[in-house]
C-alpha atoms as one frame of an Amber mdcrd trajectory, in Angstrom:
protein
  11.331 -29.815   7.175  10.099 -28.434  10.210   9.949 -24.370  10.439  11.705
 -22.888  13.154   9.906 -19.149  12.171   6.290 -18.133  10.678   6.136 -15.008
   8.850   2.548 -13.031   8.064   1.675 -10.774   5.489  -0.887  -7.870   6.432
  -3.443  -6.655   4.314  -5.999  -9.482   3.492  -3.986 -11.716   5.375  -4.491
 -10.878   8.621  -6.911  -7.607   8.120  -9.572  -7.502   5.770  -8.034  -4.417
   3.549 -10.543  -5.330   0.373 -13.660  -4.572   2.634 -12.009  -2.212   4.611
 -11.335   0.032   1.462 -14.635  -0.841  -0.289 -16.564   0.268   2.984 -14.393
   3.463   3.065 -15.175   4.412  -0.551 -19.065   3.946   0.254 -18.693   6.512
   3.050 -16.866   9.270   1.247 -19.220   8.640  -1.807 -21.872   9.532   0.495
 -20.431  12.788   1.627 -19.097  13.939  -1.504 -21.934  14.946  -3.808 -19.391
  15.379  -6.855 -18.727  11.426  -6.385 -22.450  11.052  -6.091 -22.605  11.995
  -9.767 -21.701   8.425 -10.623 -22.392   5.207  -9.323 -20.443   3.980  -6.073
 -19.409   0.939  -8.335 -18.090   2.674 -11.389 -16.206   4.873  -8.713 -14.699
   1.896  -6.748 -13.832   0.339  -9.962 -12.137   2.950 -11.629 -10.290   3.983
  -8.447  -8.871   0.230  -7.830  -7.333   0.254 -11.122  -5.959   3.883 -11.569
  -4.715   3.319  -7.886  -2.983  -0.497  -8.590  -1.595   1.078 -11.516   0.245
   4.050  -9.578   1.491   1.636  -7.093   3.292  -0.785  -9.756   4.609   2.982
 -10.791   5.545   3.316  -6.802   7.408  -0.034  -6.593   9.149   0.633  -9.661
  10.249   4.504  -8.227   8.890   6.092 -10.969   6.330   8.041  -8.261   7.003
   8.773  -5.020   4.432   8.666  -2.106   2.973  12.023  -1.872   2.142  11.601
  -5.637   0.456   8.318  -5.391  -1.426   9.502  -3.026  -2.294  12.928  -4.901
  -2.993  11.716  -7.850  -5.267   8.133  -7.538  -8.241  10.613  -6.542  -7.457
  13.479  -9.004  -6.928  10.949 -11.950  -9.846   8.758 -11.163 -12.246  11.632
 -10.796 -10.920  12.867 -14.111 -11.197   9.793 -15.691 -14.965   9.690 -14.759
 -15.285  13.391 -15.899 -16.501  14.820 -12.871 -14.968  17.993 -10.832 -11.749
  17.177  -9.361 -11.208  20.495  -7.662 -11.705  18.721  -3.899  -9.920  15.272
  -4.692  -6.859  16.196  -2.017  -9.647  16.299   0.710 -11.683  13.828  -0.924
  -8.407  11.859  -0.336  -7.804  13.082   3.128 -11.229  11.943   4.332 -10.864
   8.647   2.494  -7.539   7.611   4.891  -9.597   8.631   7.887 -13.002   6.225
   6.953 -10.491   3.723   5.807  -8.814   3.589   9.363 -12.625   3.076  10.755
 -13.379   0.180   8.797 -10.345  -2.455   9.773 -11.313  -5.970  10.984  -9.723
  -9.436  11.275 -10.524 -11.453   8.325 -12.615 -14.545   9.649 -10.335 -16.798
  11.638  -7.335 -15.342  11.521  -6.630 -13.831  15.055  -7.668 -17.596  16.007
  -5.055 -18.590  13.844  -2.221 -16.520  14.632  -2.363 -17.164  18.478  -2.319
 -20.625  17.697   0.936 -20.555  15.601   2.381 -18.107  18.138   2.213 -21.108
  20.657   4.509 -23.251  18.716   6.574 -20.725  16.530   8.125 -17.954  16.901
   6.276 -15.064  14.767   6.857 -11.718  12.436   5.048  -9.803  10.578   5.955
  -8.086   7.046   4.040  -5.552   4.982   4.006  -3.111   1.925   2.612  -0.250
   2.544   3.159   3.327   4.287   4.643   3.149   7.620   2.474   5.332  10.098
  -0.412   3.538   8.259   0.450   0.108   8.664   1.753   0.545  12.253  -1.428
   1.542  13.444  -2.977  -1.505  11.638  -0.096  -3.323  13.676  -1.469  -1.209
  16.811  -5.314  -1.561  16.008  -4.861  -5.876  15.699  -2.482  -5.420  18.986
  -0.183  -7.511  17.125   2.734  -7.105  19.739   0.837  -9.742  21.962   2.425
 -12.203  19.645   5.486 -10.188  18.361   7.594  -6.972  18.245   9.230  -8.057
  14.636   7.576  -5.910  12.425   8.939  -5.111   9.148   7.288  -2.469   6.552
   8.707  -2.416   3.070   8.588   2.276   3.569  11.189   1.419   6.162  13.499
  -1.058   4.410  13.377   1.563   1.176  11.851  -1.212  -1.336   8.833  -3.294
  -1.600   7.667  -7.121  -1.905   9.003  -8.806  -3.919  11.981  -7.328  -3.755
  15.230  -9.511  -2.220  15.820  -7.002   0.076  12.691  -7.164   2.309  13.448
 -10.359   2.636  16.973 -10.473   3.129  16.219  -8.311   6.009  13.548  -9.995
   7.490  15.541 -13.089   7.388  18.496 -11.534   9.549  15.912 -10.530  11.804
  14.497 -13.878  11.965  17.571 -15.470  13.035  17.272 -18.480  11.370  18.324
 -20.368   8.214  16.234 -19.371   5.318  15.033 -22.870   4.679  13.361 -23.019
   8.295  10.988 -19.704   7.507   7.489 -19.770   6.044   6.288 -16.655   5.105
   2.057 -16.636   5.068   0.350 -14.204   2.434  -2.235 -13.424   0.027  -0.400
 -12.084  -3.155   1.149 -14.251  -5.546   3.465 -11.873  -7.423   4.632 -10.208
  -3.713   4.224 -12.930  -1.032   4.663 -16.407  -2.778   7.112 -15.497  -5.731
   9.192 -12.972  -3.456   9.446 -15.935  -0.453  10.373 -18.627  -2.595  13.149
 -16.318  -4.281  14.996 -15.979  -0.722  14.635 -19.535  -0.233  11.828 -19.490
   2.073   8.970 -22.190   2.464   5.552 -20.455   1.392   1.980 -20.831   2.140
  -0.299 -18.885   0.193  -3.974 -17.444   1.638  -6.504 -17.861  -1.395  -9.587
 -16.454  -0.073  -8.859 -13.439  -2.340  -7.939 -15.470  -5.207 -10.478 -15.696
  -8.262  -9.063 -18.544  -9.555  -5.155 -20.688  -8.824  -3.386 -20.994 -12.096
  -1.939 -24.093 -13.024   1.857 -22.709 -13.131   1.307 -20.558  -9.293   3.224
 -22.984  -6.919   3.613 -22.441  -3.162   4.393 -25.382  -0.574   0.732 -24.991
   0.900  -2.209 -22.884  -0.587  -5.094 -22.558   1.539  -8.707 -20.294   1.949
  -9.892 -21.233   6.190  -7.121 -20.181   8.731  -7.794 -23.663  10.151  -6.052
 -25.470   7.348  -3.304 -23.453   8.224  -2.879 -24.243  11.556  -3.111 -28.237
  11.161  -0.670 -27.715   7.793   1.886 -26.017  10.616   1.043 -28.089  13.737
   0.557 -31.416  11.877   2.094 -33.753   9.455   2.168 -31.380   6.475   5.375
 -30.146   8.255   6.827 -33.094   9.787  10.859 -33.762   9.587  12.044 -35.334
   6.359
């Protein structure tokens, strides 16, 4: 069934969060002597593990955003046995550095421009409002649409049904005529599927697609998505 609206995820779908995160940690690792007490790889791996666990707790409402932001650096430093007195300063410097490291994922801007010529589009993202809004501005996404949905503004995170209900209402089309393009199987693909949407899974950041992980379409190069949406893959049935 041919779609009538295409939603895109933001981090690791349009903007390269993984590289930006790593580059920003390289910057703060070089700035703070206490971080240099451990190899940057050990620092980044520890931080990512703790940060991921805290985001899961935030998603469940067990911690608030301020606790998440405060704890992820202190807990990482404590686990590595390095002085954590400046953890809040380091966290603030990280966010400043992170915002200088954003860039489009290869092929994403051209693909979005192409898709937006054929379909109305919008954007849905988890994350903190001010940071995600700055990403929208950095990418100049208002060239394509002013429909931005940020989970913090909704009050819950993907894959919570409320996010997709709000997005469905704002698209003003039937659920089965919406396609969601995203990289996270748990947040984007399962969330979209449970909402009655079609899903296009961007798998460039996925180590391996498991046999029970099902999307309507999956791709690792953006020209594939354009061909799918504009070609035979979405013909009327």
